[in-house]
VMD Tcl script that draws the C-alpha trace (Angstrom):
set ca {
  {126.89 98.22 130.77}
  {126.37 99.44 134.49}
  {127.29 102.93 133.32}
  {124.43 102.86 131.15}
  {121.98 102.00 133.70}
  {123.42 104.73 135.86}
  {123.02 107.41 133.54}
  {119.17 106.10 132.67}
  {118.29 105.83 136.06}
  {119.61 109.20 136.56}
  {117.60 110.87 133.88}
  {114.91 108.82 135.27}
  {114.86 110.57 138.56}
  {115.59 114.15 136.74}
  {112.27 113.62 134.54}
  {110.30 112.10 137.60}
  {110.98 115.79 139.54}
  {109.71 117.58 136.58}
  {106.72 115.40 136.07}
  {106.19 115.79 139.71}
  {106.31 119.73 139.00}
  {104.34 119.67 136.39}
  {101.42 117.54 137.69}
  {101.19 120.14 141.01}
  {100.91 122.90 138.44}
  {98.10 125.32 139.55}
  {96.17 125.60 136.47}
  {95.66 122.14 135.49}
  {92.41 122.88 132.87}
  {95.14 124.52 130.57}
  {96.43 122.27 127.73}
  {100.05 121.29 127.98}
  {102.14 123.55 125.92}
  {105.77 122.78 125.48}
  {106.85 126.16 124.00}
  {105.28 127.57 127.46}
  {106.96 124.96 129.85}
  {110.38 125.28 127.99}
  {110.18 129.51 128.67}
  {109.38 128.77 132.15}
  {111.49 126.07 132.98}
  {114.81 126.28 130.93}
  {116.88 127.57 133.61}
  {115.94 125.07 135.99}
  {116.41 122.18 133.92}
  {119.81 123.52 132.36}
  {120.76 124.07 135.84}
  {119.71 120.84 137.20}
  {121.13 118.71 134.25}
  {125.04 120.50 134.63}
  {124.70 119.65 138.31}
  {123.17 115.95 137.85}
  {126.11 115.64 134.95}
  {128.93 116.76 137.20}
  {127.72 114.41 140.56}
  {127.34 111.87 137.83}
  {130.81 112.51 135.87}
  {132.16 112.12 139.70}
  {130.85 109.22 140.65}
  {130.98 107.43 137.89}
  {135.09 108.41 137.28}
  {135.53 107.31 140.76}
  {136.01 110.16 142.86}
  {132.79 109.66 145.15}
  {132.69 106.17 146.48}
  {130.05 104.85 148.60}
  {130.26 102.31 151.59}
  {126.84 101.01 151.83}
  {128.47 98.33 154.63}
  {128.53 101.22 157.30}
  {124.97 102.04 156.55}
  {123.52 97.77 156.74}
  {125.61 97.53 159.93}
  {124.91 100.74 161.85}
  {120.91 100.75 160.59}
  {120.26 97.00 160.23}
  {119.15 97.20 156.82}
  {120.03 93.64 155.31}
  {117.92 93.98 151.95}
  {120.02 97.29 150.72}
  {123.12 94.82 150.28}
  {121.30 93.53 147.03}
  {121.59 97.36 145.37}
  {123.96 98.37 143.36}
  {125.54 101.48 145.18}
  {125.86 103.17 142.01}
  {122.60 102.55 140.32}
  {120.71 103.47 143.66}
  {122.88 107.00 143.76}
  {121.98 107.27 140.49}
  {118.38 107.64 140.95}
  {118.99 109.94 143.83}
  {121.11 112.02 142.11}
  {118.98 112.71 139.20}
  {115.89 113.12 141.39}
  {116.93 114.94 144.75}
  {119.92 116.85 142.76}
  {117.33 118.32 140.49}
  {115.16 118.94 143.46}
  {118.13 120.76 145.14}
  {118.91 122.94 142.37}
  {115.55 123.41 141.51}
  {114.99 124.99 145.17}
  {118.26 127.49 145.01}
  {117.08 128.81 141.70}
  {113.32 129.14 142.30}
  {114.01 131.17 145.37}
  {116.55 133.36 143.63}
}
mol new
graphics top color blue
foreach p $ca { graphics top sphere $p radius 0.5 }
foreach p [lrange $ca 0 end-1] q [lrange $ca 1 end] { graphics top cylinder $p $q radius 0.2 }
display resetview
């Protein structure tokens, strides 16, 4: 069940990135056009999905481990203990992984 929620949070992070990108568009008077959006963003979306899938696979298969105890001790963040490391990192991978990949491809 945790894996399911990890995937959902990751997809939500990915979707949030593209929604924020859409909200920041320059021409806000034009009607939303999915065909134009797809043509304009397909390379970014596909590359982001592939990178996020790789990172999520590495994390879910145990190749990436997280020790939040060190973070809590070093930075005195007591409330982070209640977070599931896999769930938290899933959302982070979804949003920031997409942000990173978009930056790589848009700067060409």
